[in-house]
C-alpha positions in Angstrom: 11.4 -0.8 -11.2 12.6 1.8 -13.7 15.0 3.5 -11.3 16.4 0.1 -10.2 17.6 -0.8 -13.7 18.6 2.7 -15.0 22.2 2.7 -13.9 22.7 -1.0 -14.9 21.6 -0.1 -18.4 23.9 3.0 -18.4 27.1 1.2 -17.3 26.4 -1.6 -19.8 26.0 0.8 -22.7 29.0 3.0 -21.8 32.1 0.9 -20.9 35.0 3.3 -21.6 35.9 5.2 -18.4 35.8 8.7 -19.8 32.6 8.0 -21.7 31.0 6.4 -18.6 32.0 9.4 -16.4 30.3 11.7 -18.9 27.2 9.5 -19.1 26.9 9.4 -15.3 27.3 13.2 -15.1 24.5 13.6 -17.7 22.4 11.1 -15.7 22.9 13.2 -12.6 22.1 16.4 -14.5 18.8 15.1 -15.7 17.8 14.4 -12.1 18.7 17.9 -11.1 16.9 19.4 -14.1 13.8 17.3 -13.3 13.9 18.6 -9.8 14.2 22.2 -10.8 11.3 22.0 -13.4 9.2 20.0 -10.9 9.7 22.6 -8.1 8.7 25.6 -10.2 6.0 23.9 -12.3 4.6 22.2 -9.2 4.2 25.6 -7.5 2.6 27.2 -10.6 0.2 24.4 -11.0 -0.8 24.4 -7.3 -1.4 28.2 -7.3 -3.1 28.3 -10.8 -5.2 25.1 -10.7 -4.9 22.8 -7.7 -2.4 20.5 -6.1 -4.0 17.5 -7.9 -2.3 18.7 -11.1 1.1 17.8 -9.8 0.0 14.2 -10.3 -1.9 14.7 -13.6 1.1 16.2 -15.2 3.1 13.0 -14.8 0.8 11.1 -17.3 2.1 12.8 -20.4 5.6 12.9 -19.0 5.4 9.1 -18.4 4.0 8.5 -21.9 6.9 10.5 -23.4 9.4 8.5 -21.3 8.1 5.2 -22.5 8.2 6.4 -26.1 11.8 7.6 -25.9 12.9 4.4 -24.1 11.4 2.1 -26.7 13.2 4.0 -29.5 16.5 4.8 -27.8 17.4 1.7 -25.7 18.6 -1.5 -27.4 16.4 -4.5 -27.2 17.4 -7.2 -24.7 15.8 -10.2 -23.2 15.9 -11.1 -19.5 15.6 -14.5 -17.8 12.0 -14.0 -17.0 10.5 -15.8 -14.0 11.5 -19.3 -15.0 14.4 -19.3 -12.6 12.1 -18.2 -9.8 11.4 -15.0 -7.9 12.1 -14.3 -4.2 8.6 -13.2 -3.3 9.3 -13.8 0.4 12.4 -11.7 0.4 10.5 -8.9 -1.3 7.8 -9.0 1.3 10.3 -9.1 4.2 12.3 -6.1 3.1 9.3 -4.0 2.1 7.4 -4.7 5.3 10.5 -4.1 7.4 11.2 -0.7 5.8 7.6 0.4 5.9 7.2 -0.6 9.5 10.4 1.2 10.5 9.4 4.4 8.8 5.9 4.3 10.2 7.3 3.9 13.7 9.5 7.0 13.2 6.8 9.2 11.9 4.5 8.3 14.8 7.1 9.1 17.4 5.6 12.6 17.9 2.2 11.2 18.8 3.3 8.2 20.9 6.8 9.1 22.2 10.2 7.6 21.5 10.1 5.3 24.5 6.5 4.1 24.1 5.4 0.5 23.7 4.1 1.5 20.2 7.4 2.9 19.0 9.6 0.3 20.5 7.3 -2.6 19.5 7.2 -1.4 15.8 10.9 -0.7 15.8 11.6 -4.3 17.1 9.2 -5.7 14.5 11.0 -3.7 11.7 14.4 -5.0 12.8 13.1 -8.6 13.0 11.7 -8.3 9.4 14.9 -6.9 8.1 17.0 -9.6 9.9 14.7 -12.1 8.3 15.3 -10.6 4.9 19.1 -11.0 5.4 18.7 -14.6 6.5 16.4 -15.3 3.5 19.1 -13.9 1.1 21.6 -16.4 2.5 19.3 -19.3 1.9 17.1 -18.5 -1.1 17.8 -20.3 -4.4 17.2 -17.1 -6.3 17.8 -14.3 -3.7 16.5 -10.8 -4.4 19.8 -9.3 -3.3 22.7 -11.8 -3.2 24.8 -10.8 -0.3 28.0 -11.3 -2.3 27.5 -7.8 -3.7 28.3 -6.3 -0.3 31.7 -8.0 -0.2 32.8 -5.2 -2.5 34.3 -2.4 -0.5 33.3 0.1 -3.2 29.7 -1.1 -3.4 29.1 -1.3 0.4 30.9 2.0 1.1 29.1 3.9 -1.7 25.7 2.7 -0.5 26.4 3.7 3.1 27.6 7.1 2.0 24.6 7.6 -0.2 22.1 6.5 2.5 23.5 9.3 4.8 23.9 11.9 2.1 20.5 11.5 0.6 18.8 11.3 4.0 20.3 14.7 4.9 19.8 16.4 1.5 16.3 15.3 0.7 15.1 16.4 4.1 16.9 19.7 3.4 14.8 20.2 0.3 11.6 19.4 2.2 12.5 21.4 5.3 13.6 24.5 3.5 10.3 24.5 1.5 8.4 24.2 4.8 10.5 27.0 6.3 9.8 29.3 3.4 6.1 28.7 3.5 5.3 28.4 7.2 7.9 30.7 8.7 8.4 33.2 5.9 4.9 33.2 4.3 6.0 32.3 0.8 3.4 30.9 -1.6 3.8 27.7 -3.6 5.1 29.4 -6.7 7.5 31.7 -4.8 8.8 28.6 -2.9 9.6 26.8 -6.1 11.4 29.8 -7.5 13.3 30.3 -4.3 14.6 26.7 -4.5 15.4 27.0 -8.2 19.0 28.3 -7.8 20.0 25.1 -5.9 18.7 22.8 -8.6 20.3 25.0 -11.3 23.6 25.0 -9.5 23.5 21.2 -9.1 22.6 20.7 -12.7 25.2 23.1 -14.1 28.0 21.5 -12.0 27.0 17.9 -12.7 26.8 18.5 -16.5 29.5 21.1 -16.9 32.3 20.2 -14.6 31.8 16.9 -12.8 33.0 14.5 -15.6 36.1 16.6 -16.3 37.0 16.8 -12.6 36.5 13.1 -12.1 38.7 12.3 -15.1 41.4 14.7 -13.8 41.3 14.1 -10.1 39.5 10.8 -9.6 36.1 10.0 -8.1 37.2 10.0 -4.5 38.7 13.5 -4.5 35.6 14.9 -6.2 33.3 13.1 -3.8 35.1 14.4 -0.7 35.0 18.0 -2.1 31.3 17.7 -2.8 30.5 16.4 0.6 32.5 19.2 2.2 30.5 21.8 0.3 27.3 20.0 1.4 28.3 20.1 5.1 28.6 23.9 4.6 25.1 24.0 3.2 23.4 22.4 6.2 25.9 24.0 8.6 24.9 27.5 7.5 21.2 26.6 7.9 21.8 25.8 11.6 22.1 29.6 12.0 19.0 30.4 10.1 17.1 33.3 11.7 13.3 33.5 12.0 13.2 36.7 9.9 15.7 35.6 7.2 16.7 37.7 4.2 16.7 35.5 1.1 19.7 37.2 -0.5 21.8 37.0 2.6 20.7 33.9 4.5 19.4 31.5 1.8 20.8 32.3 -1.7 24.4 31.4 -0.7 23.2 28.1 0.7 21.4 27.4 -2.6 24.5 28.0 -4.6 26.7 25.9 -2.3 24.3 23.0 -3.0 26.3 22.6 -6.2 28.3 20.2 -4.1 25.6 17.6 -4.8 26.4 18.0 -8.5 30.0 16.9 -7.7 29.2 14.3 -5.0 26.5 12.3 -6.8 28.2 11.5 -10.1 31.5 10.6 -8.3 29.6 8.4 -5.8 27.7 6.7 -8.5 30.9 6.0 -10.4 32.5 4.6 -7.3 29.5 2.4 -6.4 29.2 1.0 -9.9 32.9 0.4 -10.3 32.8 -2.2 -7.5 30.5 -4.6 -9.5 31.5 -6.7 -12.4 29.4 -6.8 -15.6 27.3 -9.7 -14.4 26.3 -7.8 -11.3 25.8 -4.4 -12.9 22.0 -4.7 -12.7 22.1 -5.8 -9.1 24.5 -3.0 -8.1 22.2 -0.5 -9.9 19.1 -1.8 -8.2 20.9 -1.7 -4.8 22.2 1.9 -5.4 18.9 3.3 -6.4 17.0 1.5 -3.7 19.4 2.9 -1.1 18.7 6.3 -2.5 14.9 5.8 -2.0 15.3 4.4 1.5 17.6 7.4 2.4 15.0 9.8 1.2 12.2 8.2 3.2 14.2 7.8 6.4 15.7 11.2 6.2 12.4 13.0 5.8 10.7 10.8 8.5 13.5 11.3 11.1 14.4 14.9 10.5 10.8 16.3 10.2 9.9 14.4 13.3 12.8 16.0 15.2 11.8 19.4 13.8 8.2 19.0 14.9 9.1 17.9 18.4 11.5 20.8 18.9 8.9 23.2 17.5 6.3 22.0 20.1 8.8 22.5 22.9 9.6 26.1 21.8 5.9 26.9 21.2 5.0 25.7 24.7 7.8 27.9 26.1 6.0 31.0 24.6 8.1 31.6 21.5 6.4 33.1 18.4 5.2 30.7 15.7 8.1 31.8 13.4 10.7 31.4 16.1 9.3 28.0 17.2 9.2 26.7 13.6 12.7 28.0 12.8 14.1 26.4 16.0 12.7 23.1 15.0 14.2 23.3 11.5 17.6 24.4 12.9 17.7 21.2 15.0 16.9 19.1 11.9 19.6 20.9 9.9 22.1 20.2 12.7 21.3 16.5 12.7 21.6 16.5 8.9 25.0 18.1 9.2 26.0 15.3 11.4 24.8 12.7 8.9 27.0 14.4 6.2 30.0 14.5 8.5 29.5 10.7 9.0 29.2 10.3 5.2 32.5 12.2 4.7 34.3 10.0 7.3 33.1 6.8 5.6 34.0 8.0 2.2 37.5 9.0 3.3 38.1 5.7 5.1 36.5 3.2 2.8 36.3 4.4 -0.8 39.2 4.4 -3.1 39.5 5.5 -6.7 40.7 2.7 -9.1 43.8 3.7 -10.9 43.8 3.2 -14.6 46.2 0.4 -15.5 46.9 -0.6 -11.9 48.2 -4.2 -11.6 45.9 -6.9 -10.3 46.5 -8.0 -6.7 48.0 -11.3 -7.9 50.5 -9.5 -10.2 51.5 -7.1 -7.5 52.1 -9.8 -5.0 54.2 -11.8 -7.5 56.3 -8.8 -8.2 
């Protein structure tokens, strides 16, 4: 609920383009900073105490967040539930997504062509189709389909789905590679991943807003996606006995492309919604991010596990079999990023300041 409204609040509070670009860059930086602290602190807590503490630590963090929000955010009043709530739509979309993800993560056990996988996949599609039908007919739809008529909103969400699916899986798979194939402990894994989070945070806070103001969101997004393709492309050549300085550190630094891509993509996605739909666009954008994370991890880890089993059965060493599985997942992730780059180049456009409205241009 909190992530769904965060961007809506941000674009409502910051309306001037330069100010909004800066605010979105800071928003992206805080995400990267949280990731970097979480990776290192999670490893330290796991090694020093137990993995349960990665959940306990969120209690004081959550309390601090609530306190800051009540003091910093202006008071507002929503419509409440008087206008009605689309409970059926919420059930259909949640059940559809959960069923689809469950079908994917069980492929390794049942097989891609099994009745179990195909049946659950068909059920997931039916539930999601029912959700779309419901949104066309409900008096108070959960996601009015008019929001997808915006080229910027639809395109930005499609790009984000693909980008986040690849990159969140990258984060999980690299951590698994370091621990399972290279023998890193929890703390060492967190420290090894730290340069990526720091690079993302530094770029999103230090350069992204200025570059967006100077060159426009689209150019910055395309540059960031190109760097990210390089990240996963390099990982497709990852050896079983990697040197961190040679094989992994350059990849971590190239991940700075996410610090360019995310603020630019967020600005493009939110620019396609008017003020009345800012909350809706924010909810859709953040929900797409969560769906991309879940699907990316489910699909790419399943592919990695399947490939690892094949290589293990062929007599490869454990490290070689694991690395071969991860390389396949990184190759598929590279393909997802190439598709995201193609969609961004074809669909998304930066709005020019002071550009005439379509009616004026046609009259001229």
